[in-house]
DRENPA-3360 file (N, C-alpha, C; in nm, 2 decimals, always signed):
BEGIN
1 = MDLRGANL = -0.11/+1.54/-0.92/-0.22/+1.42/-1.01/-0.35/+1.35/-0.98 ~ -0.43/+1.41/-1.03/-0.63/+1.38/-0.99/-0.62/+1.30/-1.05 ~ -0.59/+1.15/-1.02/-0.68/+1.01/-1.04/-0.76/+0.96/-0.97 ~ -0.83/+0.98/-0.90/-0.93/+0.94/-0.77/-1.06/+0.88/-0.90 ~ -1.11/+0.80/-0.80/-1.18/+0.64/-0.88/-1.13/+0.62/-1.00 ~ -1.00/+0.67/-1.00/-1.01/+0.54/-1.18/-0.95/+0.47/-1.22 ~ -0.99/+0.35/-1.34/-0.99/+0.19/-1.32/-0.86/+0.25/-1.33 ~ -0.74/+0.14/-1.31/-0.65/+0.14/-1.36/-0.60/+0.01/-1.34;
9 = SEADLRGT = -0.74/-0.08/-1.29/-0.72/-0.23/-1.32/-0.61/-0.32/-1.39 ~ -0.49/-0.34/-1.36/-0.40/-0.48/-1.45/-0.30/-0.31/-1.52 ~ -0.31/-0.19/-1.46/-0.18/-0.11/-1.54/-0.07/-0.18/-1.51 ~ -0.01/-0.17/-1.59/+0.13/-0.14/-1.62/+0.17/+0.00/-1.57 ~ +0.20/+0.01/-1.44/+0.29/+0.13/-1.40/+0.40/+0.10/-1.32 ~ +0.43/+0.02/-1.30/+0.62/+0.00/-1.26/+0.71/+0.05/-1.30 ~ +0.76/+0.08/-1.19/+0.86/+0.21/-1.17/+0.79/+0.30/-1.21 ~ +0.65/+0.41/-1.17/+0.60/+0.53/-1.23/+0.57/+0.59/-1.10;
17 = YLSGAHLS = +0.66/+0.77/-1.13/+0.68/+0.83/-1.03/+0.50/+0.92/-1.02 ~ +0.44/+0.90/-0.89/+0.29/+0.87/-0.87/+0.33/+0.96/-0.72 ~ +0.43/+1.08/-0.69/+0.40/+1.11/-0.56/+0.35/+1.20/-0.60 ~ +0.28/+1.17/-0.44/+0.17/+1.30/-0.41/+0.00/+1.28/-0.49 ~ +0.04/+1.22/-0.57/-0.13/+1.14/-0.66/-0.24/+1.15/-0.60 ~ -0.31/+1.18/-0.61/-0.44/+1.18/-0.57/-0.56/+1.05/-0.68 ~ -0.52/+0.90/-0.61/-0.57/+0.77/-0.62/-0.67/+0.69/-0.51 ~ -0.77/+0.82/-0.50/-0.85/+0.83/-0.38/-1.00/+0.72/-0.41;
25 = DADLTGAH = -0.98/+0.58/-0.38/-1.10/+0.51/-0.47/-1.11/+0.45/-0.61 ~ -0.95/+0.46/-0.66/-0.99/+0.42/-0.72/-0.96/+0.22/-0.71 ~ -0.94/+0.17/-0.85/-0.90/+0.06/-0.92/-0.76/+0.02/-0.93 ~ -0.74/-0.02/-0.92/-0.55/-0.13/-0.89/-0.60/-0.21/-0.88 ~ -0.65/-0.28/-0.88/-0.68/-0.45/-0.87/-0.58/-0.52/-0.98 ~ -0.47/-0.58/-0.93/-0.42/-0.70/-1.00/-0.30/-0.58/-1.11 ~ -0.32/-0.41/-1.06/-0.17/-0.37/-1.10/+0.00/-0.36/-1.10 ~ +0.00/-0.36/-1.14/+0.17/-0.38/-1.13/+0.26/-0.21/-1.15;
33 = LSDADLTG = +0.25/-0.22/-0.95/+0.32/-0.08/-0.94/+0.44/-0.16/-0.89 ~ +0.54/-0.26/-0.93/+0.64/-0.25/-0.88/+0.78/-0.14/-0.89 ~ +0.83/-0.12/-0.77/+0.93/+0.05/-0.78/+0.89/+0.13/-0.82 ~ +0.74/+0.16/-0.82/+0.64/+0.31/-0.80/+0.71/+0.35/-0.71 ~ +0.70/+0.51/-0.76/+0.68/+0.62/-0.65/+0.55/+0.70/-0.59 ~ +0.54/+0.62/-0.48/+0.39/+0.68/-0.40/+0.39/+0.76/-0.32 ~ +0.50/+0.84/-0.27/+0.54/+0.87/-0.14/+0.47/+1.01/-0.12 ~ +0.43/+1.01/-0.03/+0.26/+1.10/+0.00/+0.17/+1.09/-0.11;
41 = AYLTGADL = +0.15/+0.94/-0.16/+0.05/+0.96/-0.30/-0.12/+0.90/-0.19 ~ -0.22/+1.00/-0.26/-0.33/+0.96/-0.17/-0.46/+0.82/-0.18 ~ -0.45/+0.76/-0.14/-0.53/+0.63/-0.19/-0.66/+0.54/-0.11 ~ -0.69/+0.66/-0.01/-0.82/+0.66/+0.10/-0.87/+0.57/-0.01 ~ -0.97/+0.47/+0.03/-1.03/+0.37/-0.03/-1.02/+0.27/-0.14 ~ -0.94/+0.26/-0.18/-0.81/+0.25/-0.33/-0.85/+0.11/-0.30 ~ -0.87/+0.03/-0.43/-0.86/-0.12/-0.48/-0.73/-0.17/-0.47 ~ -0.67/-0.21/-0.45/-0.54/-0.26/-0.45/-0.55/-0.41/-0.45;
49 = RGADLTGA = -0.64/-0.50/-0.46/-0.62/-0.62/-0.43/-0.52/-0.72/-0.52 ~ -0.43/-0.78/-0.50/-0.37/-0.91/-0.62/-0.26/-0.78/-0.67 ~ -0.26/-0.66/-0.60/-0.17/-0.61/-0.69/-0.01/-0.57/-0.67 ~ +0.09/-0.56/-0.78/+0.25/-0.63/-0.72/+0.27/-0.42/-0.68 ~ +0.28/-0.45/-0.56/+0.37/-0.28/-0.47/+0.54/-0.34/-0.45 ~ +0.58/-0.44/-0.51/+0.71/-0.53/-0.47/+0.80/-0.38/-0.49 ~ +0.91/-0.35/-0.37/+0.95/-0.23/-0.36/+0.96/-0.11/-0.42 ~ +0.81/-0.07/-0.41/+0.71/+0.05/-0.44/+0.76/+0.09/-0.32;
57 = DLSFADLG = +0.79/+0.29/-0.33/+0.82/+0.40/-0.24/+0.65/+0.47/-0.23 ~ +0.61/+0.40/-0.04/+0.45/+0.44/-0.04/+0.49/+0.52/+0.10 ~ +0.65/+0.56/+0.16/+0.61/+0.67/+0.23/+0.51/+0.78/+0.24 ~ +0.51/+0.78/+0.36/+0.36/+0.85/+0.41/+0.27/+0.91/+0.31 ~ +0.16/+0.78/+0.23/+0.13/+0.80/+0.18/+0.00/+0.76/+0.28 ~ -0.10/+0.77/+0.22/-0.28/+0.75/+0.29/-0.34/+0.64/+0.22 ~ -0.32/+0.54/+0.30/-0.40/+0.42/+0.25/-0.53/+0.39/+0.39 ~ -0.53/+0.49/+0.43/-0.67/+0.43/+0.49/-0.80/+0.41/+0.46;
65 = GANLRGAN = -0.89/+0.21/+0.51/-0.92/+0.21/+0.45/-0.89/+0.13/+0.29 ~ -0.75/+0.10/+0.25/-0.79/+0.09/+0.15/-0.78/-0.06/+0.15 ~ -0.84/-0.14/+0.02/-0.82/-0.27/+0.06/-0.71/-0.32/-0.08 ~ -0.61/-0.41/+0.01/-0.49/-0.45/-0.06/-0.49/-0.60/-0.01 ~ -0.57/-0.64/+0.05/-0.59/-0.78/+0.04/-0.53/-0.90/-0.05 ~ -0.36/-0.95/-0.06/-0.35/-1.04/-0.08/-0.23/-0.98/-0.20 ~ -0.20/-0.84/-0.20/-0.14/-0.76/-0.23/+0.05/-0.82/-0.23 ~ +0.19/-0.80/-0.35/+0.24/-0.82/-0.27/+0.25/-0.71/-0.26;
73 = LSYAYLSG = +0.35/-0.66/-0.06/+0.38/-0.54/-0.05/+0.57/-0.61/-0.03 ~ +0.64/-0.69/-0.09/+0.77/-0.69/-0.03/+0.90/-0.62/-0.04 ~ +0.95/-0.61/-0.01/+1.07/-0.48/+0.03/+1.00/-0.33/-0.02 ~ +0.84/-0.31/+0.06/+0.79/-0.18/+0.03/+0.83/-0.10/+0.12 ~ +0.85/+0.01/+0.06/+0.88/+0.16/+0.18/+0.71/+0.22/+0.27 ~ +0.71/+0.20/+0.38/+0.56/+0.21/+0.39/+0.58/+0.29/+0.53 ~ +0.72/+0.29/+0.60/+0.77/+0.39/+0.71/+0.67/+0.54/+0.65 ~ +0.55/+0.55/+0.76/+0.51/+0.69/+0.85/+0.37/+0.68/+0.76;
81 = AYLNSADL = +0.36/+0.59/+0.66/+0.24/+0.54/+0.62/+0.14/+0.49/+0.74 ~ +0.01/+0.59/+0.63/-0.15/+0.57/+0.72/-0.21/+0.46/+0.65 ~ -0.21/+0.35/+0.77/-0.31/+0.17/+0.71/-0.40/+0.22/+0.81 ~ -0.46/+0.32/+0.88/-0.59/+0.28/+0.94/-0.68/+0.20/+0.91 ~ -0.75/+0.06/+0.94/-0.85/+0.03/+0.87/-0.83/-0.06/+0.76 ~ -0.68/+0.00/+0.67/-0.67/-0.12/+0.58/-0.72/-0.28/+0.60 ~ -0.75/-0.34/+0.50/-0.73/-0.44/+0.49/-0.56/-0.51/+0.42 ~ -0.54/-0.59/+0.48/-0.42/-0.62/+0.48/-0.40/-0.76/+0.45;
89 = SDANLHGA = -0.48/-0.86/+0.48/-0.53/-0.99/+0.52/-0.46/-1.02/+0.40 ~ -0.38/-1.14/+0.41/-0.34/-1.25/+0.35/-0.21/-1.17/+0.23 ~ -0.17/-1.05/+0.25/-0.07/-0.95/+0.19/+0.09/-0.99/+0.25 ~ +0.16/-1.01/+0.12/+0.26/-1.03/+0.15/+0.37/-0.86/+0.15 ~ +0.39/-0.88/+0.28/+0.49/-0.80/+0.37/+0.65/-0.82/+0.38 ~ +0.66/-0.91/+0.34/+0.81/-1.00/+0.39/+0.92/-0.84/+0.44 ~ +1.01/-0.84/+0.46/+1.08/-0.75/+0.43/+1.08/-0.58/+0.39 ~ +0.91/-0.58/+0.47/+0.88/-0.38/+0.41/+0.88/-0.33/+0.49;
97 = DLRGADLS = +0.91/-0.19/+0.55/+0.92/-0.12/+0.60/+0.84/+0.00/+0.62 ~ +0.78/-0.08/+0.73/+0.63/-0.07/+0.86/+0.67/+0.07/+0.97 ~ +0.83/+0.07/+0.95/+0.85/+0.19/+1.10/+0.74/+0.31/+1.06 ~ +0.65/+0.35/+1.20/+0.59/+0.46/+1.21/+0.50/+0.48/+1.13 ~ +0.44/+0.34/+1.05/+0.33/+0.30/+1.04/+0.23/+0.32/+1.06 ~ +0.09/+0.36/+1.12/-0.03/+0.37/+1.14/-0.08/+0.28/+1.09 ~ -0.14/+0.10/+1.20/-0.15/+0.05/+1.14/-0.30/+0.00/+1.26 ~ -0.34/+0.08/+1.30/-0.48/+0.09/+1.40/-0.60/+0.04/+1.35;
105 = RADLGGAN = -0.70/-0.05/+1.36/-0.78/-0.15/+1.30/-0.74/-0.16/+1.18 ~ -0.62/-0.20/+1.13/-0.60/-0.30/+1.00/-0.59/-0.40/+0.99 ~ -0.63/-0.46/+0.91/-0.66/-0.62/+0.89/-0.52/-0.66/+0.84 ~ -0.45/-0.79/+0.94/-0.38/-0.80/+0.88/-0.33/-1.01/+0.93 ~ -0.43/-1.01/+0.96/-0.51/-1.18/+0.94/-0.39/-1.25/+0.81 ~ -0.38/-1.31/+0.79/-0.27/-1.39/+0.71/-0.18/-1.36/+0.69 ~ -0.15/-1.23/+0.73/-0.06/-1.20/+0.62/+0.05/-1.18/+0.61 ~ +0.16/-1.23/+0.50/+0.34/-1.24/+0.57/+0.50/-1.15/+0.61;
113 = LHGAWIWQ = +0.45/-1.10/+0.76/+0.52/-1.04/+0.77/+0.66/-1.07/+0.83 ~ +0.73/-1.12/+0.79/+0.89/-1.24/+0.77/+0.93/-1.13/+0.75 ~ +1.08/-1.06/+0.87/+1.15/-1.01/+0.76/+1.09/-0.78/+0.79 ~ +1.00/-0.75/+0.85/+0.93/-0.68/+0.81/+1.01/-0.56/+0.90 ~ +1.05/-0.44/+0.94/+1.08/-0.32/+0.98/+0.96/-0.29/+1.02 ~ +0.94/-0.32/+1.14/+0.78/-0.30/+1.27/+0.79/-0.21/+1.40 ~ +0.89/-0.15/+1.41/+0.97/-0.12/+1.52/+0.87/+0.03/+1.53 ~ +0.86/+0.11/+1.61/+0.82/+0.22/+1.63/+0.66/+0.23/+1.58;
121 = TWTT = +0.56/+0.13/+1.52/+0.46/+0.12/+1.44/+0.32/+0.10/+1.53 ~ +0.26/+0.24/+1.49/+0.12/+0.23/+1.59/-0.05/+0.16/+1.57 ~ -0.08/+0.08/+1.63/-0.15/-0.05/+1.63/-0.26/-0.06/+1.76 ~ -0.42/-0.05/+1.72/-0.48/-0.07/+1.84/-0.54/-0.16/+1.80;
% end
């Protein structure tokens, strides 16, 4: 599914199957993506500020340079995700699975990492 650059701001995509979708540079500000399947999705440069990704599966997704400022990623699955240079400032990552995620140069300032699984996470 090719949704590059799409305007999906405030869209209700709860539980949607978007595995492998191309959402690079898409506007997903405030989108409702709880329990969505975004496994292996391409979200490079996507704007996900304030999006609700509670319980979403983002395993092996490419979120390089994505803006996730203030996003709710509680209990999200981000294992093996590429988050290089992503803005996760003030994001809620409570209980999120970040094992094997690449957080190199990611901004985690003010992020809630309480209870997050971070073993074997790559950071620099």
